[in-house]
C-alpha positions in Angstrom: 0.0 0.0 0.0 1.4 3.4 -1.0 0.3 6.5 0.9 0.1 9.7 -1.2 0.3 13.0 0.7 -2.8 15.0 0.4 -5.0 17.5 2.1 -5.9 17.0 5.7 -9.1 15.0 6.1 -11.7 15.8 8.8 -12.6 13.0 11.2 -15.3 10.6 9.9 -18.8 11.3 11.0 -21.5 8.7 11.7 -23.1 9.3 8.3 -19.9 9.4 6.3 -20.3 6.1 4.4 -23.8 7.1 3.2 -22.7 10.6 2.3 -19.7 9.3 0.4 -21.8 6.8 -1.5 -24.2 9.6 -2.5 -21.3 11.8 -3.7 -19.7 9.0 -5.7 -23.0 7.8 -7.2 -25.1 4.7 -6.5 -23.5 1.2 -6.6 -23.9 -0.6 -10.0 -26.6 -3.2 -10.2 -26.5 -6.5 -12.2 -26.9 -5.8 -16.0 -29.3 -7.2 -18.5 -28.8 -6.9 -22.3 -31.8 -5.6 -24.2 -32.1 -5.4 -28.0 -34.0 -2.7 -29.8 -33.8 -3.3 -33.5 -30.1 -3.3 -34.3 -29.2 -1.5 -31.0 -27.9 -3.2 -27.8 -28.7 -1.7 -24.5 -26.7 -2.6 -21.3 -29.2 -1.8 -18.6 -28.7 -2.2 -14.8 -31.7 -4.1 -13.4 -33.6 -2.4 -10.6 -36.0 -5.1 -9.5 -36.4 -4.7 -5.7 -38.3 -1.9 -3.9 -34.9 -0.5 -2.6 -33.2 -0.5 -6.0 -36.2 0.9 -7.8 -36.5 3.7 -5.2 -32.8 4.7 -5.6 -32.8 4.3 -9.3 -30.2 6.7 -10.9 -30.3 9.2 -8.1 -27.0 11.2 -7.6 -25.4 9.7 -10.8 -23.8 12.5 -12.8 -23.7 10.6 -16.2 -24.5 7.4 -18.1 -22.2 5.6 -20.4 -23.0 5.2 -24.1 -25.9 2.8 -24.6 -26.3 2.2 -20.9 -29.4 2.7 -18.8 -31.5 1.3 -16.0 -34.4 -1.1 -16.4 -37.0 -1.0 -13.7 -38.9 -4.3 -13.3 -42.0 -4.6 -11.2 -43.8 -7.6 -9.9 -47.1 -6.5 -11.5 -48.3 -4.3 -14.3 -49.5 -1.1 -12.8 -49.4 2.6 -13.6 -45.9 3.2 -12.2 -45.0 6.9 -12.1 -41.4 8.3 -12.0 -39.8 11.6 -11.0 -36.3 13.0 -11.1 -35.8 14.1 -7.4 -32.0 13.9 -6.7 -31.2 12.9 -10.3 -28.9 15.4 -11.9 -28.8 14.1 -15.5 -31.6 14.5 -18.1 -33.2 11.2 -18.9 -35.8 9.7 -21.3 -38.0 7.0 -20.0 -39.7 4.3 -22.0 -42.6 2.5 -20.4 -42.7 -1.1 -21.6 -45.5 -3.7 -21.4 -45.1 -7.4 -20.5 -44.3 -8.3 -24.1 -41.4 -5.8 -24.4 -43.4 -3.3 -26.4 -42.7 0.4 -25.8 -46.1 2.0 -24.7 -44.9 5.6 -24.3 -41.7 7.6 -24.0 -41.2 10.8 -21.8 -38.4 13.2 -21.4 -37.6 14.0 -17.8 -35.8 17.1 -16.6 -33.0 16.9 -13.9 -33.9 17.4 -10.3 -37.6 17.8 -11.1 -40.4 16.4 -9.0 -42.8 16.3 -11.9 -44.4 12.9 -12.3 -44.1 10.9 -15.5 -46.7 8.1 -15.8 -47.5 5.6 -18.6 -50.9 5.8 -20.2 -51.6 2.2 -19.2 -50.4 -0.5 -16.9 -46.8 -1.6 -17.5 -44.3 -3.9 -15.7 -41.1 -2.2 -17.0 -39.6 1.2 -17.5 -36.2 1.9 -19.2 -34.3 5.1 -18.4 -31.7 6.2 -20.9 -29.8 9.4 -21.6 -32.3 12.1 -22.7 -33.0 11.8 -26.4 -31.5 8.4 -26.8 -34.8 6.7 -28.1 -35.4 9.6 -30.6 -31.9 9.5 -31.9 -32.2 5.7 -32.5 -35.6 6.1 -34.2 -37.3 4.1 -31.4 -40.9 5.1 -30.6 -44.1 3.7 -29.0 -44.8 0.3 -30.7 -41.2 -0.7 -30.9 -40.6 -4.1 -29.4 -37.6 -4.8 -27.3 -36.0 -8.3 -27.0 -34.5 -9.7 -23.8 -34.5 -13.5 -23.3 -35.9 -14.3 -19.8 -37.7 -10.9 -19.5 -39.9 -10.7 -22.5 -41.6 -13.6 -24.4 -40.2 -14.2 -28.0 -42.0 -12.4 -30.8 -44.8 -14.4 -32.4 
């Protein structure tokens, strides 16, 4: 171990680990690969109440073709907001078959709600404008073995 001289550090506080985690961004979640036409998306999977609540909060950026897929137990009208999320995102609401139902652009740090027009089980957040730049719109069907049934 090599010690590098640096500025003095204040003594740790009781909330230091949580504060440091918030500053550094959320821990990475397991990834799933989604296909949208010729495009591959590497999406972190938020599939528990805790990971869905945290989502992409405090993350300053997303890598190219990376996002977060929110998977719920049941199809419902799941609404999203951008509290504590500093990067602009687009969200695609996706039905059980992998079809995009609607897409919304969400502004950073906003508490405005973004809801699908019908019940969905999935929502995919990507860098704002990603879906439009790729020509993906409502009606597009995503593929992901194990998540969505094969196209008939």
